[in-house]
BALUM-616501 format. One line per field, with one value per residue (C-alpha): x, y, z. Coordinates in steps of 0.5 Angstrom, whole numbers. Example, Ala and Ser with C-alpha at 12.3 -4.5 7.8 and 13.67 -1.06 7.14 Angstrom:
! BALUM-616501
east <- 25, 27
north <- -9, -2
up <- 16, 14
This chain:
! BALUM-616501
east <- 173, 171, 164, 160, 156, 148, 146, 139, 134, 130, 136, 134, 141, 142, 146, 147, 142, 145, 143, 144, 151, 155, 158, 165, 169, 170, 162, 161, 156, 152, 157, 161, 155, 154, 162, 162, 155, 159, 165, 161, 157, 164, 167, 161, 161, 169, 167, 163, 166, 166, 161, 164, 160, 162, 166, 173, 174, 180, 175, 177, 176, 172, 173, 171, 167, 168, 162, 162, 155, 150, 145, 137, 130, 122, 114, 109, 105, 98, 97, 91, 90, 97, 99, 100, 95, 97, 91, 91, 95, 93, 97, 103, 102, 101, 106, 111, 108, 108, 115, 117, 110, 107, 101, 105, 110, 103, 100, 107, 107, 100, 100, 106, 104, 98, 102, 108, 102, 99, 106, 109, 115, 120, 120, 126, 130, 134, 133, 128, 133, 138, 134, 132, 137, 134, 134, 139, 145, 144, 144, 150, 154, 153, 154, 160, 162, 169, 171, 178, 179, 185, 186, 190, 191, 197, 201, 198, 197, 193, 190, 187, 183, 179, 174, 174, 181, 186, 193, 199, 205, 208, 214, 218, 221, 226, 226, 233, 231, 230, 222, 219, 213, 210, 206, 202, 200, 193, 192, 187, 180, 174, 170, 166, 173, 176, 171, 172, 179, 181, 188, 186, 192, 193, 198, 200, 205, 206, 208, 209, 210, 208, 215, 215, 208, 210, 216, 212, 208, 214, 216, 216, 211, 204, 202, 207, 204, 197, 199, 202, 196, 191, 195, 195, 188, 187, 191, 189, 182, 183, 189, 189, 197, 198, 196, 201, 206, 205, 205, 212, 214, 212, 207, 202, 206, 206, 199, 197, 202, 198, 192, 195, 196, 193, 190, 183, 184, 190, 187, 181, 185, 190, 184, 181, 187, 188, 181, 182, 189, 186, 180, 180, 188, 189, 197, 195, 189, 195, 200, 195, 194, 201, 202, 197, 193, 186, 188, 190, 183, 179, 182, 181, 174, 173, 176, 174, 168, 169, 163, 167, 173, 168, 165, 172, 174, 168, 169, 176, 174, 168, 174, 178, 173, 172, 179, 178, 184, 182, 175, 177, 181, 176, 171, 175, 177, 172, 166, 165, 167, 162, 156, 157, 159, 155, 150, 147, 146, 144, 138, 136, 135, 141, 144, 144, 151, 154, 149, 152, 149, 151, 151, 147, 152, 157, 151, 151, 158, 158, 153, 157, 163, 159, 155, 162, 164, 158, 160, 166, 166, 163, 166, 166, 158, 157, 161, 157, 150, 153, 155, 150, 145, 147, 141, 136, 139, 139, 132, 130, 133, 129, 122, 123, 124, 118, 114, 117, 115, 122, 123, 128, 133, 140, 142, 136, 139, 145, 142, 138, 144, 147, 141, 141, 148, 147, 141, 146, 146, 143, 141, 147, 151, 147, 143, 142, 136, 132, 132, 125, 122, 117, 115, 109, 110, 104, 104, 102, 95, 94, 95, 101, 106, 111, 119, 124, 128, 129, 132, 126, 123, 115, 109, 107, 100, 103, 107, 102, 103, 110, 110, 116, 114, 121, 118, 112, 115, 113, 120, 125, 132, 139, 139, 132, 130, 133, 128, 122, 115, 116, 122, 119, 113, 118, 122, 115, 113, 119, 118, 112, 114, 121, 124, 131, 133, 139, 134, 129, 134, 137, 130, 129, 136, 134, 128, 131, 137, 131, 128, 134, 135, 131, 130, 123, 125, 125, 119, 116, 119, 116, 109, 109, 111, 105, 100, 100, 103, 101, 107, 107, 104, 110, 115, 112, 113, 120, 120, 120, 125, 130, 135, 138, 141, 134, 130, 135, 134, 126, 126, 130, 126, 120, 124, 125, 118, 115, 119, 113, 108, 102, 104, 104, 96, 96, 103, 101, 95, 100, 107, 106, 103, 109, 114, 110, 111, 118, 120, 116, 120, 127, 132, 139, 141, 139, 145, 146, 140, 141, 141, 134, 131, 134, 131, 124, 124, 125, 119, 115, 116, 115, 108, 106, 107, 104, 98, 96, 89, 92, 99, 95, 91, 98, 100, 101, 105, 110, 112, 113, 117, 121, 123, 124, 129, 132, 133, 138, 142, 149, 150, 145, 149, 145, 138, 138, 138, 132, 128, 129, 127, 121, 119, 120, 116, 110, 109, 110, 104, 97, 93, 98, 100, 92, 92, 99, 95, 89, 93, 96, 103, 108, 111, 118, 118, 118, 121, 127, 135, 136, 130, 132, 139, 136, 132, 138, 142, 136, 134, 140, 135, 135, 130, 125
north <- -294, -288, -287, -287, -281, -281, -280, -277, -282, -276, -272, -267, -268, -275, -279, -286, -288, -291, -292, -290, -289, -295, -293, -292, -291, -284, -283, -286, -281, -286, -291, -286, -284, -291, -292, -285, -288, -294, -291, -286, -293, -296, -290, -290, -297, -296, -292, -297, -302, -310, -314, -320, -325, -322, -327, -324, -323, -319, -315, -309, -303, -304, -306, -301, -303, -300, -298, -297, -296, -293, -289, -289, -288, -288, -288, -292, -297, -301, -309, -311, -319, -321, -314, -307, -302, -296, -292, -289, -283, -285, -291, -287, -282, -287, -292, -286, -283, -290, -291, -298, -299, -306, -304, -303, -309, -313, -310, -312, -319, -320, -317, -320, -327, -327, -324, -329, -335, -333, -332, -338, -335, -339, -340, -339, -345, -342, -342, -337, -335, -333, -329, -324, -320, -313, -312, -317, -315, -307, -309, -313, -308, -303, -307, -312, -318, -314, -314, -312, -305, -301, -296, -290, -287, -283, -290, -291, -298, -303, -309, -315, -319, -325, -328, -335, -337, -339, -336, -341, -338, -331, -328, -322, -319, -313, -309, -306, -299, -302, -301, -306, -311, -316, -322, -327, -333, -336, -344, -346, -349, -351, -345, -341, -337, -343, -345, -338, -339, -334, -335, -333, -328, -322, -317, -310, -306, -299, -294, -300, -297, -299, -301, -306, -308, -310, -314, -318, -321, -325, -327, -334, -333, -333, -328, -323, -324, -323, -317, -314, -316, -313, -306, -305, -307, -301, -296, -297, -296, -289, -287, -286, -285, -292, -295, -292, -294, -301, -301, -298, -303, -309, -311, -314, -320, -322, -321, -325, -331, -330, -332, -339, -340, -345, -341, -338, -332, -330, -331, -327, -321, -321, -321, -315, -312, -313, -310, -304, -303, -304, -299, -293, -295, -297, -298, -303, -307, -308, -310, -316, -318, -318, -322, -327, -325, -326, -334, -334, -331, -335, -341, -339, -337, -344, -348, -344, -345, -339, -334, -328, -330, -331, -324, -321, -324, -323, -315, -315, -318, -313, -307, -310, -311, -303, -303, -303, -306, -312, -313, -318, -322, -322, -324, -330, -333, -330, -330, -337, -339, -334, -335, -343, -343, -337, -334, -340, -344, -338, -338, -344, -351, -355, -362, -362, -364, -358, -353, -350, -345, -338, -331, -326, -321, -326, -326, -318, -317, -322, -319, -312, -315, -317, -311, -307, -313, -312, -305, -307, -308, -311, -318, -318, -317, -322, -327, -325, -326, -333, -335, -341, -340, -333, -329, -334, -333, -326, -326, -331, -327, -320, -324, -327, -321, -318, -324, -322, -315, -312, -309, -304, -310, -308, -314, -313, -306, -310, -315, -310, -306, -312, -313, -306, -306, -313, -310, -305, -306, -312, -313, -311, -316, -322, -322, -329, -328, -324, -328, -330, -323, -323, -317, -316, -313, -310, -313, -308, -311, -310, -317, -318, -323, -325, -324, -325, -319, -314, -310, -309, -303, -303, -299, -295, -298, -305, -303, -307, -313, -316, -323, -325, -332, -331, -325, -329, -336, -339, -341, -336, -337, -334, -328, -329, -326, -319, -318, -322, -319, -321, -317, -311, -313, -313, -307, -303, -306, -304, -297, -297, -300, -299, -293, -294, -289, -294, -299, -295, -291, -298, -301, -294, -295, -302, -300, -294, -299, -304, -298, -294, -296, -295, -302, -307, -310, -303, -301, -308, -306, -299, -302, -307, -302, -297, -301, -308, -306, -299, -297, -289, -288, -291, -287, -280, -278, -279, -273, -268, -272, -268, -273, -270, -277, -280, -275, -275, -283, -282, -277, -281, -287, -283, -280, -287, -289, -283, -285, -290, -287, -291, -289, -282, -280, -284, -281, -274, -274, -276, -274, -267, -264, -266, -264, -257, -256, -257, -253, -247, -247, -247, -242, -240, -244, -250, -252, -258, -261, -259, -266, -267, -260, -261, -268, -265, -260, -266, -270, -264, -263, -270, -270, -263, -263, -270, -269, -261, -262, -264, -260, -253, -254, -253, -247, -241, -235, -238, -244, -239, -234, -240, -243, -236, -234, -241, -241, -235, -237, -239, -243, -248, -251, -256, -254, -247, -250, -255, -250, -245, -251, -252, -245, -245, -251, -249, -243, -247, -251, -248, -251, -249, -242, -240, -241, -237, -231, -232, -231, -225, -227, -224, -228, -225, -229, -236, -234, -230, -231, -235, -240, -240, -242, -248, -250, -250, -254, -259, -260, -259, -254, -247, -243, -239
up <- -192, -196, -196, -202, -203, -203, -210, -210, -214, -217, -219, -225, -228, -230, -224, -222, -217, -211, -204, -197, -196, -192, -185, -184, -178, -178, -177, -170, -167, -164, -162, -159, -155, -152, -150, -146, -143, -141, -139, -134, -131, -130, -127, -122, -121, -119, -113, -110, -105, -107, -104, -100, -104, -111, -116, -118, -125, -129, -133, -130, -130, -136, -143, -149, -155, -162, -166, -174, -176, -180, -176, -178, -175, -176, -174, -173, -177, -175, -177, -180, -182, -186, -189, -186, -186, -183, -183, -175, -173, -166, -167, -169, -163, -158, -160, -159, -153, -149, -148, -147, -143, -142, -146, -152, -151, -151, -157, -161, -158, -160, -167, -169, -166, -170, -176, -176, -175, -182, -185, -183, -179, -176, -169, -165, -163, -158, -150, -148, -143, -148, -153, -148, -150, -149, -142, -141, -146, -144, -136, -138, -142, -136, -130, -132, -127, -126, -119, -119, -116, -116, -110, -112, -105, -103, -104, -111, -109, -114, -111, -114, -109, -110, -105, -102, -103, -98, -98, -98, -100, -101, -105, -104, -110, -111, -117, -120, -118, -110, -110, -107, -110, -106, -109, -105, -108, -106, -106, -111, -108, -111, -111, -116, -117, -120, -124, -128, -128, -123, -120, -113, -113, -109, -111, -108, -113, -111, -117, -123, -129, -136, -138, -132, -134, -141, -138, -133, -139, -141, -134, -132, -126, -128, -122, -126, -132, -129, -126, -132, -136, -131, -131, -138, -138, -133, -136, -143, -141, -138, -142, -149, -149, -146, -152, -156, -151, -150, -158, -157, -152, -156, -151, -156, -158, -151, -150, -156, -153, -146, -150, -151, -144, -140, -135, -136, -132, -135, -142, -140, -137, -144, -148, -144, -145, -152, -153, -150, -153, -160, -159, -164, -165, -172, -170, -165, -169, -175, -170, -167, -175, -176, -170, -173, -167, -170, -171, -164, -162, -166, -163, -156, -157, -160, -155, -148, -144, -140, -141, -139, -144, -149, -148, -148, -154, -158, -156, -158, -165, -165, -164, -169, -175, -175, -179, -186, -188, -183, -186, -192, -187, -182, -187, -189, -182, -177, -181, -182, -174, -171, -176, -174, -167, -164, -169, -172, -165, -161, -166, -170, -168, -169, -166, -159, -159, -162, -159, -153, -149, -151, -147, -150, -149, -153, -159, -158, -159, -165, -169, -167, -171, -177, -177, -178, -183, -187, -189, -193, -200, -205, -205, -197, -198, -203, -198, -192, -197, -198, -191, -190, -185, -183, -186, -184, -176, -176, -179, -174, -168, -170, -171, -164, -161, -164, -161, -155, -155, -155, -162, -158, -157, -158, -162, -166, -168, -170, -174, -178, -179, -182, -187, -189, -191, -195, -199, -201, -209, -208, -215, -218, -214, -214, -221, -221, -216, -220, -227, -226, -225, -230, -234, -238, -245, -249, -257, -262, -262, -255, -253, -247, -247, -241, -242, -237, -236, -231, -236, -241, -242, -241, -241, -235, -236, -234, -228, -223, -227, -225, -223, -218, -214, -210, -207, -204, -203, -196, -194, -196, -194, -195, -200, -201, -195, -197, -202, -199, -198, -190, -190, -192, -187, -182, -183, -183, -177, -173, -176, -172, -166, -165, -161, -163, -168, -170, -172, -175, -180, -181, -183, -188, -191, -193, -196, -199, -202, -205, -209, -211, -218, -224, -225, -225, -218, -215, -218, -215, -209, -209, -211, -205, -200, -202, -205, -201, -194, -194, -191, -193, -186, -183, -187, -188, -180, -181, -186, -180, -176, -172, -174, -180, -182, -181, -185, -191, -191, -191, -196, -201, -200, -202, -208, -210, -210, -213, -220, -221, -224, -222, -215, -216, -215, -208, -206, -208, -203, -197, -199, -202, -196, -192, -197, -198, -190, -190, -196, -193, -187, -190, -187, -189, -183, -186, -190, -186, -189, -196, -199, -196, -198, -205, -206, -203, -209, -214, -210, -211, -218, -220, -216, -217, -224, -225, -220, -221, -218, -212, -212, -213, -207, -203, -206, -202, -201, -196, -200, -206, -202, -199, -206, -209, -203, -203, -211, -210, -204, -206, -199, -202, -208, -210, -207, -210, -217, -216, -212, -219, -223, -219, -220, -227, -228, -224, -228, -234, -232, -234, -229, -223, -227, -226, -219, -218, -222, -218, -211, -214, -216, -221, -227, -225, -219, -223, -229, -228, -230, -224, -225, -233, -231, -226, -232, -237, -232, -231, -238, -242, -246, -248, -244, -248
């Protein structure tokens, strides 16, 4: 998917206001880092001996998951009664410095519990042992149940060994090139391995090739099929070239057929092999789709009760979901089943006959898949918003983890990222939800009447008098959650306590989406964030974040909210000092932050000119010198124009001009050929 560009909400040149750019597969920094960590963990684990009491599993040496995600981050908040009042800087520093200490977890739990009671939030309907995904999922993703070892000693032999089984039969087979392969079958016994569907086979195969492994997939003997699938799984995990080779040899259709076999271990191994084959490989993803693999995967996922197989299948779907070409099809086929059979039962009360136990890692993989799907096109977002009980389940999971004091849970990250993407262009794509937004309008005689139109132009004096009952209804459901005040509370709460950067940036991105347009809805959202929830103290520290993507998102959010004239006085007091310090420290090396700097110049222009009494206190030589150098630096294509326009406007404001003269500053610094050009480009007027 081609990423949509971020357009500033404060552009001095008129542009269409959008929101945070949606994620694409080509920007996988966070996901790549996690995958590398997973690979390192598995490599370390491979050097250890297999314990005698371990349960063999064909998920070895490991399976990788593909991430296609947005990146996001923030700062602390403090709760007071039923609304956010973020007044304490001490709370901010304590929350960040405490790590994941027990005291912070207890604080989170106490404060969120009191919040959820007063707000009537829905309790979790899932088993408590299943929802503790914070530590559980992290551990399970790092330490998989795989116990098959490939001993690449001088003889380069591979061993697939299962404990607690009895060997009963052996067969010796010679290949056409005279290499010897010995396959020993074990008798099936009622033990833990059998419950997992393990076949109990020990296989020793010197120097097997990928071509032979693919041939084994079509062999009549299950032991050969298992051997071939395991070999492919191993080599596609460690060697990227092996993925293309398996595709060339036609191995993918055979693996898909093995998912239909009646052997649970073979199904699990084939799923794990496919999971590795499609990881960051577009050709293999399309091949799976071409062979009707998605339908086979979903059928097995619906029918199997083997947890390890469910993990591999949902991980496979997660990897497939990062392909833009497959997203529409997955929305149509996988979304309903994943929601109905995994997401909803894991979070909401359901009929006991349909509510099966679901492993936290299965839920994590599923939400990862939905996270990728949520960054598709408009039609796909609409389908996801309208998917029954999906949004309710995601909100319920986040609330549950907050009650447990675990805002850093990885599945929370996935859930918030989904909500962030579904809030993109919400007003445009779901206009039926905003027909009751009541906008007061003044009559000539001063009396007011209410009309129902989010498009109506209105006086700034009436901006505080919007009425939108759906935003504060007691029991929000579905799409209503995406713009409800409880959701704004939830995002600000996560900004206060979560240390997961992706979660933080997703929260900030959702708020940016909701405030991005110039409509009355965005005005109402901005007013709620600042006046009702006192959210600025949670957002402002992000303006100085070292995470450039997060800093950019936070600055855009602040810029969106500064468009509301009734908020400018309060914003100027808190925002201008932060923005001023950022602009005073601009250097020629900060080209990567140009978008943030440009938006900062516009924010300062808006707030300083509307509140000169506050703005002139921040004027100093460092700020003016930095803006002057920026305005003439051609390396900053956009920011230099905004800096020049800001300088021109400062001199044109008499209150500010007097301060500049008192500090001995020269008019030529503010009114010159460079700033005149910036003024003309910004206003379309000829400079005088």
